[in-house]
N, C-alpha and C positions, 0 to 999 in steps of 0.2 A: 272740159266740158264747154259745149256750144253756149254763148250768153243766153240766159233763161229768156228773157222777154224777146229778144231776136229770134229765137226759136218758134215764137208764138206767132210770128209775123207772117204775111202774105208775101209773094215774090217782089211785089212792088215796093212795098214797105221796106224789106230787108234791103234792096237796093239803095233806097233813100237813106236808111240807117247807116250803111256802109259809107255813103259820100259826106254824109254829116261828120261821122267818125273820124274819116282821114282829114276832112277840112279842119277839125277841131284839134286832132293831133299834130297837124302842122302849123296851128295857130294862124290860119288864113283869116284874113280880114273879112273875106265875103267869099262865097261859092255858090254854084247853080245846082239846083236840084229838081226832080220832075215836080210839074205842078199838081198839088193836092190841096185838099180843103184845109183850111189854117188851124182847126182843131186838131184835125188827123196829124200836121205836121209836128205840131206841140207836144202830141201823144209819143210820137216816135222820138223826138227830143228828150222828152221826160225819161222813157223808159230807157233809152241809150245811156243815160247818166245813172240810172238804177243798176244797170248791167257793168258799168265802166266806172267805179268809183276813183279811178285814177284820173278821169276827166274832171277835176274839182275847180277849174278855172272859169269855166264858162256857165253862169246860172241861167242865160236865158239867150233870146235872138230876137232880130226885127228881121221883118222880110218886104219885099217888094216884087212886084211883076207888071208887066204889060197886059193888058187885055186880051190880045191875040197870041200870047206867048204860051208855050207848054212848059216853059221853065219858071222857077221862083229862084229869086236872089235871096239868098240867107246870109245875115250878117251877125256872127255871134256876139253877144256883150260879154267881153273878158273881164274877170274881177280884178287884174293887174296887167301892168304893160308885159311885153313879151320876154324881157331881161328876168324880171320880177317872177315870171310863170316858171321859168327855166330854173331859176335859184330854189324855188319850192319844189318843183319836180325833184331834182338831185335831193333834197332834203328828205322829202317823202320816201322816195325809193330806199334811201338809206335806214330811215327810220323803220319801215316795213321789213326789211331785210334783218335788221338787229333783232327786232321783236320775234321774227318767224324762228329765226337761228336757234334760239334757245329750245324749243320742242319740235324741231325737224325730224327727230327719230322716235318720237312718241305716238301713241296711237291716236285716232281721230277724235276718240272722245276725251283724252288727256287735252290735244290740241284746243278743242272747244271749250274745255273749262277754263284753259290759261288765257283764252282770248276774253272769255266773259269775265274771269276775275281781273285781269288787266283794266278792262273798261269801269268794272265797279271801284276799283281802287286808287285809278288815276285820272278820271274824268269827272269833272264837276258840270252839273246842268246849267246851262248858259241862259238865264232867265230873260236876258235881253235880246236873246236870238240873233246875235251878230251874224253878217252874211257867212262867215267862214266856218260857222258853228253846224252849219246845215251840210258842210262838206267833210271830207278828213283830216283837213288842215286843222280844224277846231280840235277834236278828240286827239288826234297823233301828234299834232304840232303846239298847240297852246294848252291842252289839258281841259278843255271846255268844249261842249257839244250840246246839240239837241238831239232828238230821236234819229231825225235823218242822218244826221252826221255820224252818229254812233253805230246806226245800222250799216252804214256804208264802209266804217272803219271795222266792223266785224266781217265784213265781206271781203276787203280787200287783204286781210288778214287770213281768211279763209282760202281766198283765190291763191295767196303764196304758198298756203301749206297743201295745197290740191283737195280741199274740202268743199264740195258742192253748195253753193250757198246763195240765198235770193234775198233782196230787199224789197220786204213787203209794205205795202201802204194801205190804209183803210181809212175811212171817210170820219168826218167829224160828227157829233151828233149834239147840237146845242139843248135839246131836250132833256139829255142825260147831264148837262153841263160839261160836255166834251167838247172843248173849243175849236181844236185844231184837228188836222189829219194826224194819224200816228204811223211811225215807221218801226218794224222790226225784223227779225231775219227768219227764214225757214231755210233748214240746213240739213244735210243728208250725212248721218253717220252709220256706218256698217251697212248701207244701202236702204236705209229707212229714213224718210223725211220727218223732221220734227220742227215745231216753232221753239224759237229762242228770242227772248225780249231782255236783252242786256240793260235798256234805258229802266224799265220798270224795276229790275233787280236792283240798280244803281240808285234809283229812287228811294226804295225800302231800305237799303242797306248802308243807313248812316254810321251807324257802330259795328256792324259785322258783315261778312259776305252773306247775300241771300240768293236762293235759287229758286224761287218761287216760280218763275217763268223760264226754266232750263229744261228744255225737252218735252214740251207738253203737246198733247194730241190737239186735234181741232175742237174736241169737246172742252177741254181745259182752258184753251187760250180764249175762246168766244164767250167764256162766262163774263169776261169784263173787257174784250177787245171787240170793237164794231167789225162790220163785214169789210171783206178787201175789197178795193177796187178793181183790181185786176186778178184774174185767177192764178191760182198757185196749185203746187201737189197737193194731193190728200194727205194730211198726217194722220194715220190712223193707230199708230201704235201707242197705247196708254200706259205701257208697263215699263217705260225706260225712263221716266220724269226723275229729277234729281234725288227726290226725298224718298223716292221708292227705291231705287238703286242703292242709296245708302242706309236703308232700312229704318227710316225716319217717318214712315208713313203707317199710320195705326188704324186699326179697326174696333180694338177692343180698350175699355175704358182702364183694365188692370193694366195694361202695357204702358198707358201713360202714366198711370201712379209709378210703376217702376222707374220709368225714365226721369220722372219728378226727383225721385228718391237718389238716382246716380247724379243728376245734375247738381243738386244741393250739396252732396258729398263731394264732389270734384270741384265746386265752386265754378261751374260753367253755366252759361246760357244754353237754353233748350230751345230749339226750333224743330217743330214737327209739322206734319201734314195729316190732316184726319180724312180717311175715306171710308169710316164705317157708316155709310148712308149720308143722307144730306145734312149739312151743319145748320140745323134749324136752331131757334133760339133756346128750346127746351135741350138739345144736346149741349149746345154752347154752355147752357148754365150747369148741367153736369159735368163738363170739363173744367169750368172755372173752380166748382166745388172740390174737385180733386186737387187741381193747383194750388189753390189758396190754404185746403186744409193740410196739404204735404208742408207746405211751407210754414204754417204756422206750428205743425209739430217740431218743426226743426228750429223754431226761434227766429224764421225769416219772413220777409215780406215779399210780396211778388209784384213786379211790373209786368203787365202782359199786354201784347200788341196782337191785333187779330187782322189778317189779310182776308176778310169774309169771301169774297167771290172764290179765292183758292183754297180756301180752308187750311191756311198756314197759320200756326199760332206760335209766337215768341214769346218765351218766358225768362224773366231776369230775376232771381232770387236775390234779396239783398239783407244785408244783417242790420244797418242802419233803422231807426225808428221812422216809420212813414205809414202812410195810409196805402194798402193794396189797390193797385189802378188797373184799369183795363180800357185801352185806346184801339179806336178802328183805324187802320191804315188805308191810305188811299195812293195808289202807284200813279194815277193820273195828276196828283197835287202839283208836282213842279210845272207839268206843261199847261195846267189850268190857271196858274199863278203868274205864267211868264206875261212877258209884254208883246204886244204885236210887232 
């Protein structure tokens, strides 16, 4: 697949993109590109790094030009010296190859779940936001990352497994207490585009794997994500998100009652999605009544967490004496608590 952001550029921008890419790949200290506005040049550089997560070693650049010149001299700012970069490249190539090999013969959906689960089980959100956490080096090399590094790691593994994948960036929104831009992926499975936010599932899944943001359509993702900065393909299929595929998406209260009974009997945690209309306060009270009632009937207490925007409810049934509890979850929590 042609790099996505490259495919959206005009011919002049594409020429500049190719020169920058070649310069970065050869670890050049400086190179000349066609002169354009500084903001446009920064935009091309940024999109190139979204398209090519393997270029993890150049975070920004400086540039200079003469007034009458038609060229700009770009000087990349490398995170490491040349030998260290080459060392990291060898390590990252081997790491990606090793991870991808496990699922190379699986279906695209199985490959996607494997990548998602790897991130959720092996990467810790880096609240200090170290520089390498914004790149694949963090999640794949150090086991830590922020949303940008996680989304780039998902992409490089998808690239290796021949699954079309894009890193998506949305704006911050201080009015909603969303302090930073956020990154996730748009991924094509069986010819259809879906949203996949491994960072948010990583944040929610402290004690179990979560799939609240696995293969959502546009309607689903933008319930709690800000609009994207750059246009991405439409994700219009709402029928293949994880909980629906796994028959854990319910429209009837009696189905939830049955599932609670099964979970208590098997001693398992129950995570389900509600799609029987909007999850209003009244509907939520009805759901809680059923959950707490079933727990009480079997001599259990319930610990309930709710991802309200995505209408996902997680219930743990406990034997020990304690108060039934209900807690609202916030997938943005890690990012908003992080340091600048």
